[in-house]
C-alpha positions as a Markdown table, in Angstrom:
| # | Residue | x | y | z |
|---|---|---|---|---|
| 1 | Met | 13.2 | 4.6 | -15.7 |
| 2 | Ala | 15.5 | 5.3 | -12.8 |
| 3 | Lys | 19.0 | 4.0 | -13.2 |
| 4 | Pro | 20.5 | 2.6 | -9.9 |
| 5 | Lys | 23.8 | 4.4 | -8.9 |
| 6 | Asn | 25.4 | 1.3 | -7.6 |
| 7 | Ala | 24.6 | -2.3 | -6.5 |
| 8 | Met | 23.9 | -1.3 | -2.9 |
| 9 | Glu | 21.0 | 0.9 | -4.0 |
| 10 | Ile | 19.5 | -2.2 | -5.6 |
| 11 | Phe | 20.3 | -4.3 | -2.5 |
| 12 | Lys | 18.4 | -1.9 | -0.3 |
| 13 | Leu | 15.2 | -2.7 | -2.2 |
| 14 | Leu | 15.5 | -6.5 | -1.6 |
| 15 | Asp | 14.2 | -8.4 | 1.4 |
| 16 | Lys | 17.6 | -10.0 | 2.1 |
| 17 | Ser | 16.1 | -13.4 | 2.5 |
| 18 | Asn | 18.6 | -15.1 | 0.1 |
| 19 | Cys | 15.8 | -17.3 | -1.2 |
| 20 | Arg | 17.8 | -18.1 | -4.4 |
| 21 | Glu | 14.6 | -18.0 | -6.5 |
| 22 | Cys | 16.3 | -15.5 | -8.8 |
| 23 | Gly | 19.1 | -18.0 | -9.6 |
| 24 | Lys | 21.7 | -16.3 | -7.4 |
| 25 | Lys | 23.0 | -17.5 | -4.0 |
| 26 | Thr | 22.5 | -14.3 | -2.2 |
| 27 | Cys | 20.5 | -11.1 | -2.5 |
| 28 | Leu | 23.8 | -9.1 | -2.6 |
| 29 | Ala | 25.0 | -11.2 | -5.6 |
| 30 | Phe | 21.7 | -10.6 | -7.3 |
| 31 | Ala | 22.0 | -6.9 | -6.8 |
| 32 | Gly | 25.4 | -6.9 | -8.3 |
| 33 | Ala | 24.2 | -8.9 | -11.3 |
| 34 | Val | 21.4 | -6.4 | -11.9 |
| 35 | Phe | 23.8 | -3.5 | -11.7 |
| 36 | Thr | 26.1 | -5.1 | -14.3 |
| 37 | Gly | 23.2 | -6.1 | -16.6 |
| 38 | Gln | 23.5 | -9.8 | -16.1 |
| 39 | Lys | 20.1 | -10.0 | -14.4 |
| 40 | Ala | 16.9 | -8.0 | -14.7 |
| 41 | Ile | 15.4 | -6.5 | -11.5 |
| 42 | Gly | 12.2 | -8.3 | -12.3 |
| 43 | Asp | 13.9 | -11.6 | -11.8 |
| 44 | Cys | 13.4 | -11.1 | -8.1 |
| 45 | Pro | 10.0 | -12.7 | -7.3 |
| 46 | Lys | 9.5 | -10.7 | -4.1 |
| 47 | Leu | 9.7 | -7.2 | -5.5 |
| 48 | Gly | 6.4 | -5.3 | -6.1 |
| 49 | Pro | 5.5 | -4.1 | -9.6 |
| 50 | Glu | 6.0 | -0.5 | -8.6 |
| 51 | Ile | 9.7 | -1.1 | -7.9 |
| 52 | Ile | 10.2 | -3.2 | -11.0 |
| 53 | Glu | 8.5 | -0.5 | -13.1 |
| 54 | Arg | 10.7 | 2.2 | -11.6 |
| 55 | Tyr | 14.1 | 0.4 | -11.9 |
| 56 | Ala | 13.7 | -1.6 | -15.0 |
| 57 | Thr | 16.3 | -0.8 | -17.6 |
| 58 | Glu | 13.6 | -0.7 | -20.3 |
| 59 | Pro | 10.1 | 0.6 | -19.8 |
| 60 | Ala | 7.9 | -2.1 | -18.4 |
| 61 | Arg | 4.9 | -3.0 | -20.5 |
| 62 | His | 1.6 | -2.6 | -18.7 |
| 63 | Asp | 0.7 | -6.2 | -19.3 |
| 64 | Ala | 4.1 | -7.3 | -18.0 |
| 65 | Val | 3.6 | -5.4 | -14.8 |
| 66 | Ala | 0.1 | -6.9 | -14.5 |
| 67 | Asp | 1.5 | -10.4 | -15.0 |
| 68 | Ile | 4.1 | -9.9 | -12.2 |
| 69 | Arg | 1.4 | -8.6 | -9.9 |
| 70 | Asp | -1.0 | -11.4 | -10.7 |
| 71 | Asp | 1.8 | -14.0 | -10.2 |
| 72 | Phe | 2.6 | -12.5 | -6.8 |
| 73 | Leu | -1.1 | -12.5 | -5.9 |
| 74 | Glu | -1.4 | -16.2 | -6.8 |
| 75 | Lys | 1.7 | -16.9 | -4.6 |
| 76 | Leu | 0.0 | -15.3 | -1.6 |
| 77 | Lys | -3.2 | -17.2 | -2.2 |
| 78 | Asn | -1.2 | -20.5 | -2.2 |
| 79 | Glu | 0.4 | -19.5 | 1.1 |
| 80 | Ile | -3.0 | -18.8 | 2.5 |
| 81 | Thr | -4.0 | -22.5 | 1.9 |
| 82 | Gln | -1.2 | -23.4 | 4.4 |
| 83 | Thr | -2.2 | -20.8 | 7.0 |
| 84 | Asp | -4.2 | -21.3 | 10.2 |
| 85 | Leu | -6.9 | -18.6 | 9.6 |
| 86 | Ala | -8.4 | -18.9 | 13.0 |
| 87 | Glu | -5.0 | -18.1 | 14.5 |
| 88 | Ala | -4.6 | -15.2 | 12.0 |
| 89 | Ala | -8.0 | -13.8 | 13.0 |
| 90 | Asp | -7.0 | -13.8 | 16.7 |
| 91 | Arg | -3.6 | -12.2 | 15.9 |
| 92 | Leu | -5.1 | -9.5 | 13.7 |
| 93 | Arg | -8.3 | -8.8 | 15.8 |
| 94 | Gly | -10.4 | -10.1 | 13.0 |
| 95 | Arg | -13.3 | -12.6 | 12.9 |
| 96 | Phe | -13.2 | -16.3 | 12.0 |
| 97 | Ser | -16.5 | -17.9 | 11.1 |
| 98 | Gly | -17.7 | -20.4 | 8.5 |
| 99 | Gly | -14.2 | -21.2 | 7.5 |
| 100 | Lys | -13.5 | -17.5 | 6.6 |
| 101 | Leu | -11.2 | -14.9 | 8.2 |
| 102 | Thr | -12.9 | -11.4 | 8.0 |
| 103 | Leu | -11.3 | -8.0 | 8.6 |
| 104 | Lys | -12.7 | -4.5 | 8.1 |
| 105 | Val | -11.3 | -2.7 | 5.0 |
| 106 | Leu | -12.4 | 0.9 | 5.0 |
| 107 | Gly | -15.2 | -0.1 | 7.3 |
| 108 | Lys | -16.5 | -2.9 | 5.1 |
| 109 | Asp | -16.1 | -6.7 | 5.5 |
| 110 | Phe | -13.3 | -8.3 | 3.5 |
| 111 | Ser | -12.8 | -12.1 | 3.8 |
| 112 | Val | -10.6 | -14.9 | 2.7 |
| 113 | Asp | -11.3 | -18.7 | 3.1 |
| 114 | Gly | -8.9 | -21.6 | 3.4 |
| 115 | Glu | -8.6 | -22.0 | -0.4 |
| 116 | Gly | -7.5 | -18.4 | -0.9 |
| 117 | Arg | -10.9 | -17.2 | -2.3 |
| 118 | Leu | -11.8 | -13.6 | -1.5 |
| 119 | Phe | -15.1 | -12.2 | -0.5 |
| 120 | Ser | -16.0 | -8.6 | 0.0 |
| 121 | Asp | -18.6 | -5.9 | 0.4 |
| 122 | Ile | -16.4 | -3.6 | -1.8 |
| 123 | His | -14.9 | -4.1 | -5.2 |
| 124 | Val | -12.0 | -6.7 | -5.1 |
| 125 | Asn | -9.0 | -5.3 | -6.8 |
| 126 | Pro | -5.2 | -5.8 | -6.5 |
| 127 | Trp | -4.4 | -2.6 | -4.7 |
| 128 | Ile | -6.2 | -4.0 | -1.6 |
| 129 | Thr | -6.0 | -7.8 | -2.1 |
| 130 | Val | -2.2 | -8.0 | -2.0 |
| 131 | Pro | -1.9 | -5.9 | 1.2 |
| 132 | Phe | -4.8 | -7.8 | 2.7 |
| 133 | Leu | -3.3 | -11.2 | 2.1 |
| 134 | Ser | 0.2 | -10.0 | 3.1 |
| 135 | His | -1.2 | -8.7 | 6.3 |
| 136 | Val | -3.0 | -12.0 | 7.0 |
| 137 | Leu | 0.2 | -14.0 | 6.4 |
| 138 | Tyr | 2.8 | -11.8 | 8.0 |
| 139 | Gly | 1.2 | -9.0 | 10.0 |
| 140 | Lys | 2.1 | -9.0 | 13.7 |
| 141 | Gly | -1.2 | -7.5 | 14.7 |
| 142 | Leu | 0.4 | -4.7 | 16.8 |
| 143 | Pro | -2.1 | -2.1 | 18.0 |
| 144 | Ala | -1.7 | 1.4 | 16.6 |
| 145 | Ser | 0.7 | 3.5 | 18.7 |
| 146 | Gly | -0.8 | 6.9 | 17.9 |
| 147 | Lys | 2.6 | 8.1 | 16.7 |
| 148 | Trp | 2.5 | 9.2 | 13.0 |
| 149 | Val | 5.4 | 9.0 | 10.6 |
| 150 | Ser | 5.9 | 9.7 | 6.9 |
| 151 | Phe | 6.3 | 6.9 | 4.4 |
| 152 | Arg | 10.0 | 7.6 | 4.0 |
| 153 | Glu | 10.5 | 7.0 | 7.8 |
| 154 | Leu | 9.2 | 3.5 | 7.5 |
| 155 | Lys | 11.6 | 0.5 | 7.0 |
| 156 | Asn | 12.8 | 0.6 | 3.4 |
| 157 | Gly | 10.6 | 3.6 | 2.7 |
| 158 | Gln | 13.3 | 6.1 | 1.8 |
| 159 | Glu | 14.1 | 4.6 | -1.6 |
| 160 | Arg | 10.5 | 4.2 | -2.5 |
| 161 | Tyr | 9.4 | 7.7 | -1.3 |
| 162 | Pro | 9.8 | 9.7 | -4.6 |
| 163 | Leu | 7.4 | 7.3 | -6.4 |
| 164 | Phe | 5.1 | 7.3 | -3.4 |
| 165 | Gln | 5.1 | 11.1 | -3.4 |
| 166 | Lys | 4.2 | 11.2 | -7.1 |
| 167 | Arg | 1.6 | 8.4 | -7.2 |
| 168 | Cys | -0.1 | 9.1 | -3.8 |
| 169 | Glu | 0.6 | 12.5 | -2.2 |
| 170 | Ala | 0.8 | 14.7 | -5.3 |
| 171 | Ala | -2.1 | 13.0 | -7.0 |
| 172 | Met | -4.3 | 13.2 | -3.9 |
| 173 | Lys | -3.4 | 16.9 | -3.4 |
| 174 | Asn | -4.7 | 17.6 | -6.9 |
| 175 | Leu | -8.0 | 16.0 | -6.0 |
| 176 | Ala | -8.3 | 18.0 | -2.8 |
| 177 | Asp | -7.5 | 21.2 | -4.6 |
| 178 | Leu | -10.1 | 20.7 | -7.3 |
| 179 | His | -13.0 | 19.2 | -5.2 |
| 180 | Pro | -14.0 | 21.0 | -2.0 |
| 181 | Gly | -16.1 | 18.1 | -0.8 |
| 182 | Phe | -13.2 | 15.7 | -1.0 |
| 183 | Phe | -12.5 | 15.3 | 2.7 |
| 184 | Asp | -16.1 | 15.3 | 3.8 |
| 185 | Asn | -16.8 | 12.4 | 1.4 |
| 186 | Met | -13.7 | 10.5 | 2.6 |
| 187 | Val | -15.1 | 10.7 | 6.1 |
| 188 | His | -18.6 | 9.6 | 5.1 |
| 189 | Leu | -17.9 | 7.1 | 2.5 |
| 190 | Phe | -14.9 | 5.3 | 4.0 |
| 191 | Asn | -15.7 | 5.3 | 7.7 |
| 192 | Gly | -13.0 | 7.9 | 8.2 |
| 193 | Lys | -12.6 | 10.3 | 11.1 |
| 194 | Gln | -11.6 | 13.9 | 11.0 |
| 195 | Val | -9.1 | 14.5 | 13.8 |
| 196 | Glu | -8.2 | 17.5 | 15.9 |
| 197 | Glu | -5.9 | 20.4 | 14.7 |
| 198 | Gln | -2.9 | 19.3 | 16.8 |
| 199 | Phe | -1.4 | 17.9 | 13.7 |
| 200 | Arg | -1.0 | 21.4 | 12.4 |
| 201 | Ser | -2.9 | 21.1 | 9.1 |
| 202 | Asp | -6.1 | 22.7 | 8.0 |
| 203 | Ile | -7.8 | 19.3 | 7.6 |
| 204 | Ser | -6.6 | 15.9 | 8.9 |
| 205 | Val | -8.6 | 12.7 | 8.2 |
| 206 | Val | -7.8 | 9.2 | 9.5 |
| 207 | Leu | -8.8 | 6.1 | 7.4 |
| 208 | His | -8.5 | 2.4 | 8.2 |
| 209 | Pro | -7.7 | 0.5 | 5.0 |
| 210 | Leu | -6.8 | -2.3 | 7.5 |
| 211 | Pro | -7.9 | -2.4 | 11.2 |
| 212 | Thr | -4.3 | -2.1 | 12.6 |
| 213 | Val | -2.9 | 0.0 | 9.7 |
| 214 | Pro | -4.5 | 3.5 | 9.9 |
| 215 | Val | -3.6 | 6.2 | 7.4 |
| 216 | Met | -3.7 | 9.9 | 8.1 |
| 217 | Val | -4.1 | 12.4 | 5.3 |
| 218 | Cys | -3.2 | 16.0 | 6.2 |
| 219 | Tyr | -4.1 | 18.9 | 3.9 |
| 220 | Trp | -2.9 | 22.5 | 4.1 |
| 221 | Met | -5.0 | 25.0 | 2.1 |
| 222 | Pro | -3.4 | 27.8 | 0.0 |
| 223 | Asp | -2.6 | 30.8 | 2.2 |
| 224 | Asp | -0.9 | 34.2 | 1.7 |
| 225 | Gly | 0.8 | 33.2 | -1.6 |
| 226 | Leu | 1.8 | 29.7 | -0.3 |
| 227 | Ala | 0.6 | 26.7 | -2.4 |
| 228 | Ser | -1.5 | 24.0 | -0.9 |
| 229 | Asp | 0.1 | 20.8 | 0.3 |
| 230 | Leu | -0.9 | 17.3 | 1.3 |
| 231 | Arg | 1.0 | 14.6 | 3.2 |
| 232 | Val | 0.1 | 11.0 | 4.0 |
| 233 | Phe | 1.2 | 9.6 | 7.4 |
| 234 | Phe | 1.2 | 6.0 | 8.7 |
| 235 | Asp | 1.3 | 4.8 | 12.3 |
| 236 | Arg | 4.7 | 4.0 | 13.6 |
| 237 | Thr | 3.8 | 0.3 | 13.8 |
| 238 | Ala | 2.8 | 0.1 | 10.1 |
| 239 | Asp | 6.0 | -1.6 | 8.9 |
| 240 | Glu | 5.5 | -4.3 | 11.6 |
| 241 | Asn | 2.0 | -5.0 | 10.4 |
| 242 | Leu | 2.6 | -4.7 | 6.6 |
| 243 | Asp | 5.6 | -4.8 | 4.2 |
| 244 | Ile | 6.7 | -1.5 | 2.6 |
| 245 | Gly | 5.5 | -2.7 | -0.9 |
| 246 | Ser | 2.0 | -3.3 | 0.4 |
| 247 | Leu | 2.0 | 0.1 | 2.2 |
| 248 | Phe | 2.9 | 1.7 | -1.1 |
| 249 | Ser | 0.0 | -0.2 | -2.8 |
| 250 | Leu | -2.4 | 1.0 | -0.1 |
| 251 | Gly | -1.5 | 4.7 | -0.6 |
| 252 | Ala | -1.4 | 4.5 | -4.4 |
| 253 | Gly | -4.5 | 2.4 | -4.5 |
| 254 | Leu | -6.5 | 4.7 | -2.3 |
| 255 | Thr | -5.6 | 7.6 | -4.6 |
| 256 | Gln | -6.6 | 5.7 | -7.7 |
| 257 | Met | -9.9 | 4.8 | -6.1 |
| 258 | Phe | -10.6 | 8.4 | -5.1 |
| 259 | Glu | -9.7 | 9.5 | -8.7 |
| 260 | Lys | -12.1 | 7.0 | -10.2 |
| 261 | Ile | -14.9 | 8.0 | -7.9 |
| 262 | Thr | -14.4 | 11.7 | -8.7 |
| 263 | Gln | -14.5 | 10.9 | -12.4 |
| 264 | Arg | -17.7 | 8.9 | -12.0 |
| 265 | His | -19.6 | 11.1 | -9.5 |
| 266 | Gly | -17.7 | 14.2 | -8.7 |
| 267 | Leu | -16.8 | 15.1 | -5.1 |
| 268 | Gly | -18.6 | 18.4 | -4.8 |
| 269 | Gly | -21.7 | 16.7 | -3.3 |
| 270 | Ala | -22.6 | 13.5 | -1.4 |
| 271 | Phe | -22.8 | 10.2 | -3.2 |
| 272 | Ser | -22.8 | 6.5 | -2.3 |
| 273 | Tyr | -20.0 | 4.0 | -2.8 |
């Protein structure tokens, strides 16, 4: 597990809301308590499991991380019960009908009702449910700007980038290296769009895990002794429409989904999802 160099490194990970739910009066005081060992970083209820797993002083058990994630998911569902879903649908360019707010997730309908119950045409799992609910609650609904930035250029992304690079970009590159049909299937299965070569990669594909949060995957093939490379980019507005923890979940979750599909079907030929 990573050991923070100082209290300010911990403070940068926090949302600075001074909510006091950790038992400290301020986020700065909490950061100091974590650095000195008086508090565990998992005592902050607003940190995502990937940060807790990375900075915990002892290896986090899988079931403990799952418990933290499930608790956070329940918190979001409770907040949904206090939310005007019709207003949220208008703000996020979604659809409100029959008491449900519906957005497109990878081209498929994904809905939530006033009691926080989820409905979907795709498998419901935490990597998409947490970002989806966070987007409904807090997303500003800004339209995509068309300007692409790396994860580390987003607000609070620098500290999280090493883990994002490992869990998302490096893992996705391995899939692209091993499966020549990888990008074609991303386009056909997930309503993606292959974009022009002005992004200076051999293959560039844009996916929409949420309507106003597009993700671009750029892949450079091996050439003249140079190794292949893959980078994931977000629209410049991404951190206005989704918090950095949820953006991490989208990238890592997409990668996990691609990995499971390749294990189940292989990506050398076409298949359905």
